[in-house]
C-alpha positions as CSV (number, residue, x, y, z in Angstrom):
1,E,85.7,111.5,104.6
2,V,87.9,109.1,102.7
3,Q,90.3,107.2,104.9
4,L,93.1,104.8,104.0
5,V,95.0,103.3,106.9
6,E,98.0,101.0,106.1
7,S,99.4,98.6,108.6
8,G,101.6,95.5,108.8
9,G,105.0,97.0,108.2
10,G,108.1,96.3,110.2
11,L,111.6,95.0,110.2
12,V,112.2,91.8,108.2
13,Q,115.3,89.9,107.2
14,P,116.2,89.5,103.5
15,G,114.3,86.6,102.1
16,G,111.5,87.1,104.6
17,S,107.9,87.8,104.1
18,L,105.4,90.4,105.3
19,T,101.7,91.1,104.6
20,L,100.5,94.7,104.5
21,S,96.9,95.7,105.0
22,C,95.0,98.8,104.0
23,A,91.7,99.5,105.8
24,T,89.5,101.9,104.0
25,S,86.3,103.9,104.7
26,G,84.4,106.8,103.3
27,F,84.0,105.7,99.8
28,N,82.6,102.8,97.7
29,F,85.7,100.5,98.0
30,S,84.3,97.8,95.7
31,S,84.0,100.3,92.9
32,A,87.6,101.6,93.3
33,V,90.7,100.5,91.4
34,M,93.4,100.4,94.0
35,S,97.2,100.4,94.0
36,W,100.2,100.0,96.2
37,V,103.0,102.4,95.8
38,R,106.2,102.9,97.8
39,Q,108.8,105.5,98.5
40,A,112.4,104.4,99.4
41,P,114.6,106.8,101.4
42,G,115.7,109.7,99.3
43,K,113.7,108.5,96.2
44,G,110.5,109.3,94.5
45,L,107.2,107.5,94.6
46,E,107.3,104.1,92.9
47,W,104.3,102.2,91.6
48,V,104.2,98.6,92.9
49,S,100.9,97.0,92.0
50,T,97.3,97.6,90.9
51,I,94.2,95.6,91.3
52,G,90.8,96.0,89.6
53,R,87.5,96.4,91.2
54,S,86.6,92.7,91.4
55,G,90.1,91.5,92.2
56,I,90.5,89.6,88.9
57,Y,92.8,92.1,87.2
58,K,96.2,92.4,88.8
59,H,99.3,94.1,87.5
60,Y,102.8,94.3,89.0
61,S,106.0,96.2,88.5
62,E,108.9,94.2,87.1
63,A,110.7,94.8,90.4
64,V,108.2,92.8,92.4
65,K,106.6,90.5,89.9
66,G,106.6,86.9,91.2
67,R,107.3,87.9,94.7
68,F,104.4,90.2,95.7
69,A,100.7,89.4,95.6
70,I,98.0,92.0,95.7
71,S,94.5,91.2,96.8
72,R,91.3,92.7,98.2
73,D,88.4,91.8,100.4
74,N,85.5,94.0,99.2
75,P,83.1,93.1,102.0
76,K,85.8,94.2,104.5
77,N,86.8,97.2,102.5
78,T,90.4,96.1,102.8
79,L,93.4,95.9,100.4
80,Y,96.3,93.6,101.0
81,L,99.9,93.2,99.7
82,Q,101.6,89.9,100.4
83,M,105.4,90.3,100.1
84,S,107.8,87.4,100.0
85,S,111.5,87.0,99.1
86,L,112.0,90.5,100.3
87,K,115.2,92.3,99.3
88,P,117.0,95.2,101.0
89,D,115.9,97.4,98.1
90,G,112.3,96.8,99.3
91,T,113.0,99.1,102.2
92,A,110.4,101.9,101.8
93,V,107.3,103.4,103.1
94,Y,104.4,101.6,101.5
95,Y,101.1,103.3,100.7
96,C,97.8,102.1,99.4
97,Q,96.3,104.5,96.9
98,M,93.0,105.1,95.1
99,V,93.9,105.2,91.4
100,T,91.2,107.7,90.4
101,T,92.0,110.4,93.0
102,Q,95.6,109.4,93.7
103,Q,94.7,109.8,97.4
104,R,96.8,107.6,99.7
105,G,97.2,106.9,103.4
106,Q,99.9,107.7,105.9
107,G,101.9,104.7,104.9
108,T,103.6,101.9,106.7
109,Q,107.4,101.5,107.0
110,V,109.0,98.3,105.7
111,T,112.7,97.7,106.5
112,V,114.5,94.8,104.9
113,S,117.8,94.3,106.8
114,S,119.8,91.7,108.5
């Protein structure tokens, strides 16, 4: 059974930093292209970033480019998202997602507020 479990969310002040993790199991993680997506209150799903199988290829949305960093640890089957210079519009539920199947976890809430 494929499992994606996000963690690391919380309340952070504007300008602050947070690192999200996504622990995975049930599939060959090192062969999977992975993404982070988010959903702000009352809005649809928004793509944030994608990372290739080896971790070399990385792509970011314009909204987060230069502030967020995606990475992966294939031996640990874990995906990460380092977020810095957070803005209030970064408030959302963040999900990790398998690109091929679009399957994602339950999400982790990030709230950016003073």
